[in-house]
C-alpha positions as CSV (number, residue, x, y, z in Angstrom):
1,M,-1.0,-11.7,20.6
2,A,-1.3,-11.6,17.0
3,I,-4.4,-10.4,15.3
4,T,-5.4,-12.6,12.6
5,S,-8.5,-12.7,10.5
6,K,-10.3,-15.7,9.7
7,P,-10.0,-16.8,6.1
8,K,-12.4,-15.7,3.6
9,L,-13.1,-16.6,0.2
10,R,-12.5,-13.7,-2.3
11,N,-12.1,-12.7,-6.0
12,C,-8.8,-11.7,-7.3
13,I,-9.1,-7.9,-8.4
14,Q,-6.7,-9.0,-11.2
15,C,-7.7,-12.2,-12.6
16,G,-11.3,-12.5,-11.0
17,K,-10.1,-16.2,-9.5
18,V,-11.6,-17.3,-6.4
19,F,-9.1,-17.7,-3.6
20,L,-8.7,-18.2,0.2
21,S,-7.5,-14.8,1.7
22,Q,-5.9,-14.8,5.0
23,N,-4.8,-11.1,5.5
24,R,-7.6,-9.4,3.3
25,D,-5.5,-10.1,0.2
26,D,-6.8,-8.5,-3.0
27,L,-4.6,-10.9,-5.2
28,C,-4.7,-14.4,-5.5
29,A,-0.9,-16.1,-5.3
30,D,-0.3,-16.2,-8.8
31,C,-1.2,-12.5,-9.5
32,K,0.9,-11.5,-6.3
33,I,3.8,-13.3,-7.9
34,M,3.4,-11.1,-11.0
35,Y,2.6,-8.1,-8.8
36,Y,6.1,-8.5,-7.3
37,E,7.8,-9.0,-10.2
38,M,6.4,-6.0,-12.0
39,E,7.3,-4.0,-8.8
40,D,10.9,-5.3,-9.1
41,K,10.9,-4.4,-12.4
42,V,9.6,-0.7,-11.5
43,K,12.2,-0.3,-9.0
44,T,15.1,-1.1,-10.9
45,Y,14.1,1.1,-13.9
46,V,13.7,4.0,-11.6
47,K,16.9,3.3,-9.8
48,D,18.7,3.2,-13.1
49,H,16.8,6.2,-14.4
50,P,17.1,8.8,-11.5
51,G,14.5,11.5,-12.1
52,V,12.0,9.7,-14.6
53,N,8.3,10.5,-14.1
54,M,5.5,8.1,-13.8
55,T,4.4,8.3,-17.2
56,Q,7.9,7.5,-18.7
57,V,8.2,4.5,-16.1
58,A,4.8,2.9,-17.4
59,E,5.7,3.2,-20.8
60,E,9.1,1.9,-20.6
61,T,8.3,-1.0,-18.2
62,G,5.0,-2.0,-19.6
63,V,3.4,-1.4,-15.8
64,S,0.4,0.5,-16.0
65,K,0.3,4.0,-14.3
66,K,-2.5,3.1,-12.1
67,L,-0.6,0.0,-10.9
68,I,2.6,2.2,-10.0
69,Q,0.4,4.5,-8.4
70,R,-0.9,1.6,-6.0
71,M,2.6,0.5,-5.5
72,A,3.5,4.1,-4.1
73,R,0.4,4.4,-2.1
74,E,1.7,1.2,0.0
75,G,5.2,2.3,0.3
76,A,7.2,0.3,-2.4
77,F,9.3,3.3,-3.1
78,M,9.6,4.6,0.4
79,D,13.3,3.7,0.6
80,M,13.8,5.0,-2.7
81,P,14.8,9.2,-3.4
82,M,11.9,10.2,-5.6
83,G,12.1,13.1,-7.7
84,E,9.4,15.6,-7.8
85,N,8.0,14.2,-11.4
86,F,7.3,11.0,-9.5
87,M,4.0,12.0,-7.9
88,Y,0.5,11.3,-8.0
89,A,-3.2,12.8,-7.1
90,C,-4.5,12.9,-3.5
91,A,-7.6,10.8,-3.3
92,S,-9.6,13.7,-1.9
93,C,-8.4,17.0,-3.5
94,G,-6.0,16.1,-6.5
95,T,-2.8,17.7,-4.9
96,P,0.3,16.0,-5.9
97,I,1.7,13.9,-3.2
98,K,4.5,10.9,-3.1
99,T,3.0,8.4,-0.7
100,G,0.0,7.4,1.2
101,T,-3.6,8.1,-0.4
102,Y,-4.3,11.9,1.1
103,C,-2.2,15.0,1.3
104,T,-1.5,16.6,4.4
105,S,-4.2,18.9,4.6
106,C,-7.0,16.7,3.5
107,L,-5.4,14.5,6.6
108,M,-5.8,17.3,9.0
109,R,-9.5,17.9,7.5
110,L,-10.5,14.4,7.9
111,R,-9.0,14.4,11.4
112,K,-11.1,17.4,12.4
113,E,-14.2,16.2,11.1
114,T,-13.5,12.9,12.9
115,Q,-13.2,15.0,16.3
116,K,-16.2,16.9,15.7
117,V,-18.5,13.5,15.1
118,A,-16.7,12.0,18.3
119,E,-17.7,15.3,20.1
120,S,-21.1,15.2,19.2
121,M,-21.5,11.6,19.9
122,N,-19.8,12.3,23.5
123,I,-16.9,10.1,22.7
124,R,-13.5,10.9,24.0
125,F,-11.1,11.6,21.4
126,K,-7.6,12.3,22.5
127,E,-4.1,11.5,21.2
128,N,-2.7,9.9,24.4
129,T,-5.8,7.9,25.7
130,P,-4.8,4.6,26.4
131,T,-7.3,2.7,23.6
132,I,-5.8,5.0,20.8
133,T,-2.0,4.2,21.7
134,R,-3.1,0.6,22.2
135,L,-4.6,0.7,18.4
136,D,-1.6,2.7,17.0
137,A,0.7,-0.2,18.6
138,M,-1.6,-3.0,17.0
139,A,-1.6,-1.2,13.9
140,Q,2.1,-1.0,13.8
141,R,2.8,-4.6,14.8
142,E,0.3,-5.8,11.9
143,F,2.3,-3.5,9.5
144,D,5.7,-4.9,10.7
145,Q,4.3,-8.6,10.5
146,E,3.1,-7.6,6.8
147,Q,6.5,-6.5,6.2
148,R,8.4,-9.7,7.2
149,D,5.7,-11.6,5.4
150,R,6.4,-9.6,2.6
151,R,10.1,-10.1,2.7
152,T,9.6,-14.1,3.4
153,Y,7.3,-14.3,0.4
154,R,9.6,-12.3,-1.7
155,G,12.6,-14.7,-0.6
156,G,10.9,-17.9,-1.6
157,L,9.8,-16.3,-5.1
158,T,13.3,-17.2,-6.5
159,N,12.5,-20.9,-7.0
160,I,9.1,-20.2,-8.3
161,G,8.6,-20.4,-11.9
162,R,6.2,-17.8,-13.8
163,P,2.5,-18.9,-13.3
164,R,0.8,-20.4,-16.1
C-alpha cells in the first residue's frame, strides 16, 4: 500500500510560479530540472577536486553556498567521500556536520525532550513498539520510492531542453 498525498497547489520556492505538487515538492518542474543540473555540476566539480571546501565549490560552479548546503542536507553527496572542509552548521547549535540538519548531540537532546513530553502526556514511547516500527518502515518505503522516482526523473532529463 503506497502512501500518496493529494495534489496541492503550491508556489515554487525558487521562481514563485504556482504548480501542482504531488509529493510536497518545493520546486516546479522547470526549477527542478535546473536544480538537478546544478547538483550534477557540483558533484562533478567535487569529484574532480577532492578536498575542496564548500566556499570554493560555490565560487567555481556559480551555485550558491546555501543551495549546496541544501543538497548536502538532502543527501546528495552521501555516496561521495567528503573532506572535513565540506561541512556546514547544525541547525540548532552550529556545530559543523556533513549530512542531515542536526548534529548527533542535538538529535539526542531532541529525542530526550520528545520522550519527556510523551511521558508527561502518558504516551508510550519505546523503540520496539509496533507503531514506531511501522512508521519507520513506512518512512523507509517513502524514501526508497522518492529515490527511485528521482533516478527515473533524472534519466528522462537527457532528452529535455533547458527551460526557457
